[in-house]
PLY file of the C-alpha trace (Angstrom):
ply
format ascii 1.0
element vertex 280
property float x
property float y
property float z
element edge 279
property int vertex1
property int vertex2
end_header
-11.05 -19.71 -31.35
-8.29 -20.59 -28.89
-8.10 -23.11 -26.08
-5.94 -22.61 -23.01
-5.53 -23.71 -19.42
-6.29 -21.26 -16.62
-6.24 -20.94 -12.86
-8.72 -18.88 -10.90
-7.41 -17.28 -7.69
-8.40 -14.48 -5.35
-6.80 -12.06 -2.94
-9.33 -10.98 -0.30
-12.13 -11.68 -2.78
-10.54 -9.77 -5.68
-10.66 -12.64 -8.21
-8.78 -12.98 -11.49
-8.19 -15.58 -14.15
-4.46 -16.41 -14.31
-2.77 -17.86 -17.39
0.75 -19.31 -17.36
2.31 -17.74 -20.46
5.44 -19.82 -20.06
3.20 -22.54 -21.56
0.30 -20.71 -23.24
0.19 -18.10 -26.00
-2.93 -15.94 -26.18
-4.05 -13.66 -28.98
-6.76 -10.95 -28.99
-6.14 -10.56 -25.27
-8.50 -7.60 -24.74
-11.42 -9.64 -26.10
-10.33 -12.74 -24.18
-10.30 -10.73 -20.96
-13.88 -9.60 -21.51
-15.13 -13.08 -22.36
-13.49 -15.01 -19.52
-14.43 -12.32 -16.96
-18.13 -12.41 -17.75
-19.88 -13.84 -14.69
-22.81 -15.21 -16.71
-21.28 -16.37 -19.98
-17.61 -16.82 -19.03
-15.66 -18.08 -16.04
-16.36 -14.95 -14.00
-13.71 -12.64 -12.57
-12.56 -9.07 -12.06
-10.15 -9.53 -14.97
-7.37 -11.52 -16.59
-3.73 -11.81 -15.48
-0.94 -13.23 -17.65
2.15 -14.63 -15.89
5.04 -14.12 -18.29
8.83 -14.32 -18.56
10.70 -11.10 -17.82
14.06 -9.72 -18.87
14.08 -7.34 -15.88
12.73 -9.43 -12.99
11.92 -13.00 -11.96
8.49 -12.77 -13.61
6.23 -10.30 -15.41
2.53 -9.69 -14.78
0.27 -8.34 -17.54
-3.24 -7.57 -16.35
-6.54 -6.64 -17.95
-9.79 -5.40 -16.43
-13.07 -7.17 -17.02
-13.94 -4.62 -19.74
-10.80 -5.61 -21.66
-8.78 -2.49 -20.86
-5.21 -2.99 -19.68
-4.30 -1.87 -16.17
-0.93 -0.91 -14.77
-1.09 -2.79 -11.48
-3.19 -4.76 -9.03
-1.91 -5.39 -5.53
-4.14 -8.40 -4.90
-3.06 -9.94 -8.21
0.64 -9.55 -7.35
0.11 -11.68 -4.25
-1.68 -14.36 -6.26
1.10 -14.38 -8.84
3.55 -14.95 -5.99
1.50 -17.89 -4.76
1.11 -19.33 -8.25
4.79 -19.30 -9.20
5.89 -20.80 -5.87
3.14 -23.37 -5.41
3.43 -24.53 -9.05
7.21 -24.89 -8.88
8.16 -22.06 -11.24
10.49 -20.83 -8.50
11.80 -21.95 -5.14
12.53 -18.39 -4.03
10.53 -16.78 -1.24
11.81 -13.30 -2.18
10.94 -12.55 -5.80
10.74 -9.60 -8.16
7.74 -8.98 -10.38
7.72 -6.69 -13.40
4.51 -4.68 -13.91
3.55 -1.65 -15.98
3.92 0.30 -12.72
7.51 -0.87 -12.21
9.14 -3.81 -10.47
7.48 -4.95 -7.25
9.22 -6.98 -4.54
7.30 -9.89 -3.00
8.11 -11.75 0.21
6.24 -15.05 0.40
5.08 -16.43 3.74
4.99 -20.24 3.55
2.82 -22.63 5.57
2.89 -26.41 5.00
4.80 -25.94 1.76
2.32 -23.47 0.25
2.13 -19.67 0.13
-0.40 -18.41 2.68
0.22 -14.66 2.67
2.45 -12.29 0.72
4.08 -9.01 1.73
4.55 -6.68 -1.22
6.67 -3.56 -1.42
4.24 -1.51 -3.48
6.72 1.31 -4.05
6.33 5.03 -3.50
2.98 6.84 -3.56
2.72 9.49 -6.28
1.08 12.65 -4.97
1.69 15.17 -7.77
-1.69 15.59 -9.52
-0.38 15.72 -13.10
1.42 12.42 -12.53
-1.60 10.60 -11.07
-3.14 12.02 -13.37
-5.60 14.61 -12.08
-6.39 17.79 -13.99
-5.11 20.19 -11.34
-2.23 22.67 -11.06
-1.84 22.12 -7.31
1.33 20.59 -5.86
-0.77 17.94 -4.12
-4.45 17.05 -4.33
-5.31 16.54 -0.66
-8.85 16.93 0.68
-9.86 18.95 -2.38
-13.56 19.56 -3.12
-14.99 17.54 -6.02
-18.65 17.80 -7.00
-20.40 14.58 -7.98
-24.15 14.37 -8.58
-24.69 17.73 -6.91
-22.80 16.87 -3.72
-19.28 17.99 -2.76
-16.79 15.35 -1.64
-13.33 16.00 -0.17
-10.97 13.95 -2.34
-7.30 13.01 -1.96
-5.45 11.84 -5.06
-2.79 9.13 -4.87
-1.22 6.92 -7.52
0.19 3.54 -6.56
1.12 2.84 -10.17
-2.54 3.36 -11.07
-4.73 6.37 -10.20
-6.86 6.60 -7.07
-9.27 9.14 -5.63
-9.92 8.61 -1.91
-12.85 10.20 -0.11
-13.75 9.73 3.56
-17.40 9.16 4.45
-19.38 8.40 7.61
-20.80 5.00 6.65
-19.62 2.65 3.91
-22.43 0.14 4.53
-25.18 2.45 3.30
-23.18 3.77 0.34
-24.93 3.66 -3.06
-21.65 2.87 -4.78
-23.23 1.60 -7.98
-24.73 5.07 -8.46
-21.72 7.16 -7.40
-18.90 5.01 -8.73
-19.33 5.59 -12.48
-19.58 9.36 -11.98
-16.30 9.45 -10.05
-14.62 7.09 -12.53
-15.50 9.26 -15.53
-15.28 12.70 -13.88
-13.65 15.35 -16.08
-10.89 15.83 -13.48
-9.49 12.38 -14.26
-8.21 12.13 -17.84
-7.43 8.39 -17.61
-10.47 7.60 -15.46
-9.98 6.82 -11.77
-10.32 4.12 -9.13
-12.38 5.50 -6.24
-12.11 4.49 -2.59
-14.91 5.35 -0.17
-13.35 5.03 3.28
-14.71 5.08 6.82
-12.31 5.70 9.73
-13.01 3.23 12.54
-10.00 4.16 14.70
-6.35 5.20 14.30
-5.42 1.73 13.05
-8.56 0.52 11.28
-10.29 1.70 8.11
-13.35 0.25 6.39
-13.31 0.68 2.64
-15.31 0.04 -0.49
-13.85 0.49 -3.94
-15.11 1.26 -7.42
-12.46 0.17 -9.90
-12.25 1.71 -13.34
-13.10 -0.86 -15.95
-14.48 -3.35 -13.41
-17.02 -1.67 -11.12
-17.22 -2.52 -7.44
-14.81 -5.25 -6.41
-14.46 -7.04 -3.08
-10.92 -5.76 -2.60
-8.28 -3.57 -4.23
-4.69 -3.77 -3.02
-3.44 -0.56 -4.63
-6.64 1.12 -3.42
-6.01 -0.01 0.14
-2.48 1.40 -0.07
-3.74 4.69 -1.50
-6.39 4.91 1.22
-3.90 4.42 4.06
-1.61 7.07 2.57
-4.53 9.46 2.15
-5.74 8.85 5.71
-2.25 9.43 7.10
-1.74 12.62 5.08
-5.09 13.93 6.33
-4.13 13.15 9.94
-6.90 10.58 10.34
-4.79 7.49 11.14
-1.30 6.39 12.03
1.07 5.22 9.29
0.00 1.59 9.70
-3.52 0.17 9.69
-5.81 -2.73 8.85
-7.92 -2.02 5.79
-11.22 -3.89 6.10
-12.68 -4.57 2.66
-15.74 -6.54 1.62
-13.60 -9.57 0.79
-11.17 -9.52 3.70
-8.54 -7.50 5.54
-5.23 -6.16 4.25
-2.50 -4.77 6.48
-0.92 -1.63 5.04
2.13 0.26 6.27
3.43 3.57 4.91
7.12 3.94 5.69
7.69 7.67 5.28
11.47 7.39 5.73
11.69 4.93 2.83
8.79 6.59 1.00
7.40 3.10 0.43
4.09 1.38 1.07
3.97 -2.25 2.22
0.92 -4.48 1.79
0.42 -7.84 3.49
-2.53 -10.08 2.72
-3.77 -13.51 1.68
-3.67 -15.27 -1.68
-5.97 -18.21 -2.35
-6.44 -20.83 -5.06
-9.98 -21.42 -6.35
-9.80 -23.82 -9.31
-8.02 -24.92 -12.49
-9.66 -25.45 -15.84
-9.51 -25.31 -19.62
-11.57 -22.94 -21.75
-12.11 -22.28 -25.45
-12.95 -18.72 -26.44
0 1
1 2
2 3
3 4
4 5
5 6
6 7
7 8
8 9
9 10
10 11
11 12
12 13
13 14
14 15
15 16
16 17
17 18
18 19
19 20
20 21
21 22
22 23
23 24
24 25
25 26
26 27
27 28
28 29
29 30
30 31
31 32
32 33
33 34
34 35
35 36
36 37
37 38
38 39
39 40
40 41
41 42
42 43
43 44
44 45
45 46
46 47
47 48
48 49
49 50
50 51
51 52
52 53
53 54
54 55
55 56
56 57
57 58
58 59
59 60
60 61
61 62
62 63
63 64
64 65
65 66
66 67
67 68
68 69
69 70
70 71
71 72
72 73
73 74
74 75
75 76
76 77
77 78
78 79
79 80
80 81
81 82
82 83
83 84
84 85
85 86
86 87
87 88
88 89
89 90
90 91
91 92
92 93
93 94
94 95
95 96
96 97
97 98
98 99
99 100
100 101
101 102
102 103
103 104
104 105
105 106
106 107
107 108
108 109
109 110
110 111
111 112
112 113
113 114
114 115
115 116
116 117
117 118
118 119
119 120
120 121
121 122
122 123
123 124
124 125
125 126
126 127
127 128
128 129
129 130
130 131
131 132
132 133
133 134
134 135
135 136
136 137
137 138
138 139
139 140
140 141
141 142
142 143
143 144
144 145
145 146
146 147
147 148
148 149
149 150
150 151
151 152
152 153
153 154
154 155
155 156
156 157
157 158
158 159
159 160
160 161
161 162
162 163
163 164
164 165
165 166
166 167
167 168
168 169
169 170
170 171
171 172
172 173
173 174
174 175
175 176
176 177
177 178
178 179
179 180
180 181
181 182
182 183
183 184
184 185
185 186
186 187
187 188
188 189
189 190
190 191
191 192
192 193
193 194
194 195
195 196
196 197
197 198
198 199
199 200
200 201
201 202
202 203
203 204
204 205
205 206
206 207
207 208
208 209
209 210
210 211
211 212
212 213
213 214
214 215
215 216
216 217
217 218
218 219
219 220
220 221
221 222
222 223
223 224
224 225
225 226
226 227
227 228
228 229
229 230
230 231
231 232
232 233
233 234
234 235
235 236
236 237
237 238
238 239
239 240
240 241
241 242
242 243
243 244
244 245
245 246
246 247
247 248
248 249
249 250
250 251
251 252
252 253
253 254
254 255
255 256
256 257
257 258
258 259
259 260
260 261
261 262
262 263
263 264
264 265
265 266
266 267
267 268
268 269
269 270
270 271
271 272
272 273
273 274
274 275
275 276
276 277
277 278
278 279
């Protein structure tokens, strides 16, 4: 058994349990992630995020899905880490670097009344080579490729934003049976490390509605890396401009793909929910 303090936060409804590992030391983290994430017998969240010292950046973020598996990155979590470290006085910088398993991310904090309201994150370059996403394909890029799921063919575009995404464009996200389709995409034989799947509906050249099935977590209210992957996929397929609002179940993220820099920028909210202490 171990007792530790936690903070619950969310970015556009994508909620995680955050632990300040400058003060706390957790063991058996995979099991802890499962227990605290349980929405009936734990605190309830999409996963666990540890805020740690870094030798390469201002801070390091280690994150775990609700099933206990470790993930490379989460865009919504990066924004919440930015809010946490500023609001709690761990830094007075408004331009900070954050080490993740997907590389170092750069955060610009937008302050209102002394607190972080929104965060702009340089999410880095989109990876489009299938073997690096990874997708089991010999093609140079995996753009609008047919993938059969439950007897139906979907046109899928593969993008990694530090973690793997499969984006498919559909007519109506509201009527989508995501709980049926999601697991079959996640565990499809094409995706050797499983996949996050975005089901996207084009509203206009600057607006996309999106629902996401995250590997290891199921449907979540928002996914920052998924929103970035979706904008890149939409742009590459000629469906939108290089900048758009991504409307998710939990809120709206603004995504820009700067082709000249080969970088994707995400701007969105970060919100505090509660503090507490738990024994697991």
